[in-house]
C-alpha positions in Angstrom: -30.3 4.0 -4.4 -29.7 6.2 -7.7 -29.4 9.9 -6.5 -32.7 10.7 -8.5 -34.6 7.6 -6.2 -32.8 9.3 -3.3 -33.6 12.8 -3.9 -37.5 11.9 -4.5 -37.9 9.8 -1.8 -36.1 12.5 0.5 -38.2 15.3 -1.0 -41.7 13.3 -0.7 -41.2 11.7 2.5 -38.0 13.0 4.1 -40.1 14.2 7.0 -41.1 11.1 7.9 -37.5 9.9 8.0 -38.2 7.2 5.0 -34.8 8.0 3.4 -33.1 7.3 7.0 -34.8 3.6 7.0 -33.7 2.7 3.5 -30.2 3.7 4.4 -30.5 1.3 7.3 -30.1 4.1 10.1 -33.0 3.0 12.1 -32.5 5.1 15.0 -32.0 8.3 13.3 -35.3 7.3 11.2 -37.7 7.1 14.2 -36.2 10.2 15.5 -37.5 12.0 12.2 -40.8 10.3 12.7 -41.8 12.0 16.1 -39.9 15.1 15.5 -41.0 15.7 11.8 -37.4 15.6 10.4 -36.2 17.3 13.3 -38.3 19.9 13.1 -38.3 20.0 9.3 -34.9 21.3 9.4 -33.1 17.8 9.3 -35.4 17.3 6.4 -34.7 20.5 4.3 -30.9 19.8 4.9 -31.1 16.3 3.4 -33.2 17.4 0.4 -30.5 19.7 -0.4 -27.8 17.6 0.0 -29.5 14.8 -1.8 -30.6 17.3 -4.7 -26.9 18.4 -5.2 -26.1 14.6 -5.7 -28.8 14.1 -8.0 -28.1 17.4 -10.4 -24.3 16.9 -10.0 -25.2 13.2 -11.4 -27.4 14.5 -14.4 -24.8 17.2 -15.2 -22.2 14.5 -15.4 -23.8 12.2 -17.6 -24.8 15.2 -19.7 -21.2 16.2 -20.2 -20.3 12.5 -20.8 -22.6 12.2 -23.5 -21.2 15.4 -25.2 -18.7 14.0 -27.6 -16.2 16.6 -29.4 -16.1 16.4 -33.2 -12.5 18.6 -32.8 -10.1 19.1 -29.9 -8.1 22.5 -29.0 -4.4 22.5 -28.7 -3.8 23.9 -25.0 -0.5 25.1 -23.7 1.5 22.4 -21.9 3.7 24.1 -19.3 6.5 21.4 -18.4 6.0 19.2 -20.8 8.3 18.6 -23.8 6.6 18.0 -26.8 7.9 16.4 -30.0 7.8 17.7 -33.6 4.2 17.3 -34.8 2.8 16.4 -31.3 0.3 18.9 -29.8 -1.3 19.1 -26.1 -4.8 18.8 -26.2 -5.6 18.5 -22.1 -3.9 20.0 -19.4 -5.1 19.8 -15.8 -4.3 19.1 -12.3 -4.8 15.8 -11.5 -4.1 13.3 -8.3 -2.8 9.7 -8.2 -4.4 7.5 -6.1 -3.0 4.5 -4.3 -5.5 2.3 -2.1 -3.8 0.9 1.3 -5.3 -1.4 3.9 -4.2 0.2 6.8 -4.7 0.2 10.7 -6.8 3.1 11.5 -7.7 2.9 15.1 -8.0 0.0 17.8 -11.1 -1.4 19.7 -10.9 -3.0 23.2 -12.6 -6.3 24.1 -13.0 -7.4 27.3 -13.9 -10.4 29.1 -13.4 -12.8 32.3 -15.3 -15.0 34.9 -16.3 -13.9 38.5 -17.5 -15.8 41.7 -20.2 -14.6 44.0 -19.0 -14.9 47.7 -22.0 -13.3 49.1 -24.9 -10.9 48.6 -22.9 -7.7 47.3 -19.4 -9.4 47.1 -17.6 -10.7 43.9 -14.5 -12.1 43.1 -13.5 -12.3 39.7 -10.7 -11.5 36.8 -11.5 -9.6 33.9 -9.0 -9.5 30.6 -8.8 -7.0 27.9 -7.6 -7.6 24.5 -7.0 -4.8 21.9 -8.5 -5.4 18.3 -6.6 -3.2 15.7 -9.2 -1.9 12.8 -8.2 -2.5 9.1 -9.8 0.0 6.5 -8.8 0.7 3.0 -7.4 4.4 2.9 -6.7 6.3 -0.3 -3.5 8.2 -0.6 -3.4 11.1 -2.8 -0.5 12.1 -4.6 -0.6 15.6 -6.7 0.3 16.4 -10.3 -0.4 17.3 -13.9 -2.3 15.1 -16.4 -1.4 15.9 -19.8 -2.9 14.1 -23.0 -1.7 14.9 -26.6 -2.2 13.3 -29.9 0.6 10.8 -29.3 0.7 10.4 -25.6 -0.5 10.8 -21.9 1.3 11.7 -19.5 1.2 12.4 -15.6 4.1 14.1 -13.9 3.8 14.1 -10.1 6.0 13.3 -7.4 4.6 9.9 -7.1 2.7 7.5 -10.0 4.3 9.2 -12.8 3.9 7.9 -16.1 5.1 8.6 -19.8 2.8 6.5 -22.4 1.9 6.3 -26.1 -1.9 6.3 -26.7 -1.4 2.8 -28.7 -0.3 1.1 -25.4 -3.5 1.7 -23.6 -5.2 -1.9 -22.6 -8.4 -0.5 -21.1 -9.6 2.7 -19.3 -12.7 3.6 -17.2 -14.3 6.7 -16.1 -16.0 7.7 -12.9 -17.5 11.1 -12.0 -14.4 11.9 -9.8 -11.8 10.3 -12.0 -10.4 7.9 -14.4 -8.8 4.4 -14.3 -5.8 3.7 -17.1 -4.2 0.3 -17.8 -1.3 -0.5 -19.7 -0.6 -3.8 -20.0 -0.2 -5.3 -16.3 0.1 -1.5 -15.1 -2.8 0.3 -13.3 -3.2 3.8 -12.9 -6.3 5.7 -11.0 -6.2 9.7 -11.1 -8.8 12.0 -9.7 -9.4 14.9 -12.1 -11.3 18.0 -11.8 -13.8 17.3 -15.0 -13.5 13.5 -15.5 -16.3 13.7 -18.6 -13.9 16.3 -20.2 -10.8 14.1 -19.6 -12.3 11.1 -20.9 -14.1 12.8 -24.1 -10.7 14.2 -24.5 -9.0 11.0 -24.4 -11.7 9.4 -26.8 -11.0 11.9 -29.2 -7.3 11.7 -29.3 -7.4 7.8 -29.7 -10.1 8.4 -32.6 -7.7 10.7 -34.2 -10.4 13.5 -34.9 -9.3 16.8 -35.9 -7.2 19.4 -33.7 -8.0 23.1 -34.2 
């Protein structure tokens, strides 16, 4: 469900729990029906949260469409620049590593019993603990730089220093960017992914630097 659809469904029909049913939350949806959206408190809260996602997504899409016609030189503390090299982007970023890890255990029980007489059963039960595995993202902080020649991430983990001409592919999402250099893949969370990707595209297209 898109953020826009989710917002309007929640705003118009949230008091009846329609948005909960659409997310597969049948129990809380029934509760919303019989309590008029938890006495309107739950409905209002859900509408505000859906509105934040909706307007946040709209703002992100708007920023992504605002392609710059020129780039601006910015300070690059901690980065050594070559002669003629200019930094056009510098921002805190986080290198993301996804790992499949055990996040908990669930006990599965079973067994068999024999009824000796009414009220008296003799049996044996067994219990086995099963590991729950989930994909967990580990974040490593650092600084992302984009110059007219390179893209550099400096941090305690996942650091790289690559020429712009070696980028194979790149993609963007509301929280960060994904970069591929040959067989090497990097996923970074940044504060303003739309600005970051627009700056990167501008540097790749060699637009003027002021």
